C-alpha positions as CSV (number, residue, x, y, z in Angstrom):
1,M,-5.9,-27.3,3.1
2,A,-4.0,-26.5,6.2
3,K,-5.6,-24.1,8.7
4,P,-3.2,-21.2,8.1
5,E,-3.6,-21.5,4.4
6,A,-7.4,-21.8,4.7
7,R,-7.5,-18.6,6.9
8,K,-5.4,-16.7,4.4
9,K,-7.5,-17.9,1.5
10,A,-10.7,-17.0,3.4
11,R,-9.4,-13.4,4.0
12,E,-8.4,-13.0,0.3
13,L,-11.9,-14.1,-0.8
14,R,-13.6,-11.8,1.7
15,T,-11.7,-8.8,0.4
16,Q,-13.0,-9.7,-3.1
17,G,-16.5,-9.4,-1.7
18,K,-17.4,-13.1,-1.3
19,S,-20.1,-14.1,1.1
20,I,-19.3,-15.9,4.4
21,K,-21.2,-19.0,3.2
22,A,-19.4,-19.1,-0.2
23,I,-16.0,-18.8,1.5
24,A,-16.8,-21.5,4.0
25,S,-17.7,-23.9,1.2
26,E,-14.6,-23.1,-0.8
27,V,-12.1,-23.5,2.0
28,D,-14.1,-26.3,3.7
29,V,-14.6,-24.9,7.2
30,S,-17.6,-23.8,9.1
31,T,-19.3,-20.4,8.5
32,S,-18.7,-19.5,12.2
33,T,-14.9,-20.0,11.7
34,V,-14.9,-17.9,8.5
35,S,-16.9,-15.2,10.2
36,R,-14.3,-15.1,13.0
37,W,-11.4,-15.0,10.6
38,V,-12.7,-12.1,8.5
39,R,-14.7,-10.0,10.9
40,D,-12.2,-7.1,10.8
41,I,-12.5,-6.9,7.0
42,K,-14.7,-4.0,5.9
43,L,-16.5,-4.4,2.6
44,S,-17.2,-1.6,0.2
45,E,-20.6,-0.2,-0.4
46,S,-20.7,-1.8,-3.9
47,Q,-19.7,-5.2,-2.5
48,L,-22.4,-5.0,0.2
49,E,-25.0,-4.1,-2.5
50,H,-23.8,-7.1,-4.6
51,L,-24.1,-9.5,-1.7
52,S,-27.6,-8.1,-0.9
53,E,-28.7,-8.6,-4.5
54,Q,-27.4,-12.2,-4.5
55,K,-29.3,-12.9,-1.3
56,K,-32.5,-11.6,-2.9
57,Q,-31.9,-13.7,-6.0
58,W,-31.4,-16.8,-3.9
59,G,-34.5,-16.1,-1.9
60,S,-36.5,-15.7,-5.2
61,Q,-35.1,-19.0,-6.5
62,N,-35.8,-20.8,-3.3
63,K,-39.4,-19.5,-3.3
64,G,-39.8,-20.7,-6.8
65,A,-38.5,-24.2,-5.9
66,Q,-40.9,-24.3,-2.9
67,N,-43.8,-23.3,-5.2
68,N,-42.9,-26.1,-7.7
69,K,-42.7,-28.6,-4.9
70,A,-46.1,-27.6,-3.6
71,K,-47.6,-27.9,-7.1
72,A,-46.1,-31.3,-7.6
73,K,-47.5,-32.4,-4.3
74,Q,-51.0,-31.1,-5.2
75,Q,-50.7,-33.0,-8.5
76,R,-49.9,-36.3,-6.7
77,L,-52.9,-35.7,-4.5
78,Q,-55.1,-35.3,-7.6
79,Y,-53.8,-38.6,-9.0
80,Q,-54.7,-40.2,-5.7
81,Q,-58.2,-38.8,-5.8
82,E,-58.6,-40.3,-9.3
83,G,-57.5,-43.6,-7.9
84,R,-60.1,-43.3,-5.1
85,K,-62.9,-42.6,-7.6
86,Q,-61.9,-45.7,-9.6
87,A,-61.9,-47.8,-6.4
88,Q,-65.5,-46.7,-5.7
89,K,-66.6,-48.6,-8.8
90,R,-65.5,-51.8,-7.0
91,D,-64.0,-53.4,-10.1
92,W,-62.8,-56.8,-9.0
93,L,-59.5,-56.9,-11.0
94,H,-58.7,-53.3,-10.0
95,M,-59.2,-54.2,-6.3
96,Q,-57.1,-57.4,-6.5
97,G,-54.2,-55.5,-8.2
98,C,-54.3,-52.7,-5.7
99,M,-54.4,-55.0,-2.7
100,L,-51.5,-57.0,-4.1
101,Y,-49.5,-53.8,-4.5
102,W,-50.4,-52.8,-0.9
103,A,-48.9,-56.1,0.3
104,E,-46.0,-56.6,-2.0
105,G,-45.3,-53.4,-4.0
106,A,-42.6,-50.9,-3.5
107,K,-43.9,-47.7,-1.9
108,E,-41.9,-45.3,-4.2
109,R,-43.1,-41.8,-5.3
110,N,-42.5,-42.0,-9.0
111,R,-42.6,-45.7,-10.0
112,L,-44.8,-48.7,-9.8
113,E,-42.7,-51.7,-8.8
114,F,-43.9,-55.2,-8.0
115,V,-41.6,-58.0,-6.9
116,N,-42.4,-61.7,-6.3
117,S,-41.6,-65.3,-7.2
118,D,-45.1,-66.6,-7.2
119,V,-46.0,-67.1,-10.9
120,H,-49.8,-66.9,-10.3
121,M,-49.4,-63.6,-8.4
122,M,-47.1,-62.2,-11.1
123,K,-49.6,-63.1,-13.9
124,L,-52.5,-61.5,-12.0
125,F,-50.5,-58.3,-11.4
126,M,-49.5,-58.2,-15.1
127,K,-53.2,-58.5,-16.0
128,F,-54.0,-55.7,-13.6
129,M,-51.4,-53.4,-15.2
130,R,-52.6,-54.1,-18.7
131,N,-56.4,-54.2,-18.2
132,S,-57.0,-51.9,-15.2
133,L,-54.2,-49.4,-15.5
134,N,-54.0,-49.6,-19.4
135,I,-50.2,-49.8,-19.3
136,N,-48.5,-50.6,-22.6
137,D,-46.1,-53.5,-22.6
138,A,-43.4,-51.2,-24.1
139,D,-43.4,-49.3,-20.8
140,I,-42.9,-52.3,-18.6
141,V,-39.4,-53.2,-17.5
142,V,-38.7,-56.7,-16.2
143,R,-35.8,-57.7,-14.0
144,I,-34.9,-61.2,-12.7
145,H,-32.9,-62.1,-9.6
146,C,-31.7,-65.6,-9.4
147,H,-29.0,-67.9,-7.8
148,D,-27.9,-69.6,-11.1
149,T,-24.6,-68.6,-12.6
150,E,-24.7,-70.8,-15.8
151,V,-25.6,-68.8,-18.9
152,N,-27.9,-71.5,-20.2
153,R,-29.9,-71.6,-17.0
154,I,-30.1,-67.8,-16.9
155,H,-31.6,-67.8,-20.4
156,E,-34.0,-70.6,-19.4
157,I,-35.3,-68.5,-16.5
158,E,-35.6,-65.3,-18.6
159,N,-37.5,-67.3,-21.3
160,Y,-39.7,-68.8,-18.6
161,W,-40.8,-65.4,-17.4
162,S,-41.1,-64.0,-20.9
163,K,-43.4,-66.8,-21.9
164,T,-45.4,-66.8,-18.6
165,L,-46.0,-63.1,-18.6
166,N,-46.3,-62.9,-22.4
167,I,-43.8,-60.1,-22.6
168,P,-40.8,-59.9,-25.0
169,L,-37.2,-60.3,-23.8
170,E,-36.5,-56.9,-25.2
171,N,-38.2,-55.6,-22.0
172,F,-35.8,-57.4,-19.7
173,G,-33.0,-55.6,-17.9
174,K,-29.8,-57.5,-17.0
175,T,-30.5,-60.4,-14.8
176,Q,-29.0,-60.0,-11.3
177,I,-27.2,-63.0,-9.8
178,K,-27.5,-63.5,-6.1
179,Q,-24.9,-65.8,-4.6
180,G,-26.2,-68.6,-2.4
181,T,-25.2,-72.0,-1.1
182,S,-25.9,-75.1,-3.0
183,S,-27.5,-76.7,0.1
184,R,-30.2,-74.0,0.4
185,K,-33.5,-75.8,0.7
186,N,-35.8,-73.0,-0.4
187,R,-33.9,-72.0,-3.5
188,L,-36.3,-70.6,-6.1
189,T,-36.1,-72.5,-9.4
190,N,-37.1,-69.5,-11.5
191,G,-35.7,-66.8,-9.3
192,I,-37.6,-63.6,-8.4
193,C,-39.3,-61.4,-11.0
194,T,-39.7,-57.6,-10.8
195,L,-42.1,-55.6,-12.9
196,R,-41.4,-51.9,-13.0
197,V,-43.1,-48.9,-14.7
198,D,-41.8,-45.4,-14.2
199,N,-45.0,-43.3,-13.9
200,T,-45.9,-41.0,-11.1
201,K,-49.5,-40.8,-12.0
202,L,-50.1,-44.5,-11.9
203,V,-48.4,-45.2,-8.6
204,H,-50.4,-42.5,-6.9
205,H,-53.5,-43.7,-8.6
206,V,-52.9,-47.0,-6.9
207,F,-52.0,-45.4,-3.5
208,G,-55.3,-43.5,-3.6
209,A,-57.3,-46.6,-4.5
210,I,-55.7,-48.6,-1.7
211,Q,-56.8,-46.0,0.8
212,E,-60.3,-46.1,-0.6
213,Y,-60.5,-49.8,-0.5
214,G,-59.0,-50.0,3.0
215,D,-61.1,-47.0,4.3
216,F,-58.1,-45.1,5.7
217,D,-56.0,-42.1,4.9
218,N,-52.2,-42.2,4.8
219,P,-50.7,-38.7,4.5
220,D,-47.2,-40.2,4.2
221,W,-48.1,-41.4,0.7
222,I,-48.3,-37.8,-0.5
223,F,-44.5,-37.5,-0.1
């Protein structure tokens, strides 16, 4: 919208009782510009009351959102405390899985995600998820990244991980193909495997346990 048209539109909206912020958003200019354009326009008492009420409603909604955010943060902290208590039992498999996740896992707020190409590491982490975290196989999503483009080879790789991890192909997402040169020496025969579980409680359980095992506090993990 050209500047003269934007100014005209802004003044029309202001006479209708629109707020400066709402007008700025609609005509795509700064609030300071809108304020300058419409400062000579006087609003009626009813229009001013309406804007005041809208401001109160927005403040109430924003306060509610802040309260919900605080509650969610407190819940994540509780999950981490549960992880710390589990770590205090010094269960060997639980410790191994948490340390693996500290080294190789994704540090996301709401999901547990572990990525690697080492088959022994993947088998151990799968055992940790099943036996220490009591995760059902149906909740585990598997994704493969590989360099192969032939359909038969892709199926071979998927079947390899399915058999190795003892998890059905129904759990597999679409395999991602990463282009590479044929001369690459460290090309991974069976690609890279990702195990993912969308579960806020579990990932923060692991975060808490890692801190207990490592004897440190990381406030950034309560994000």
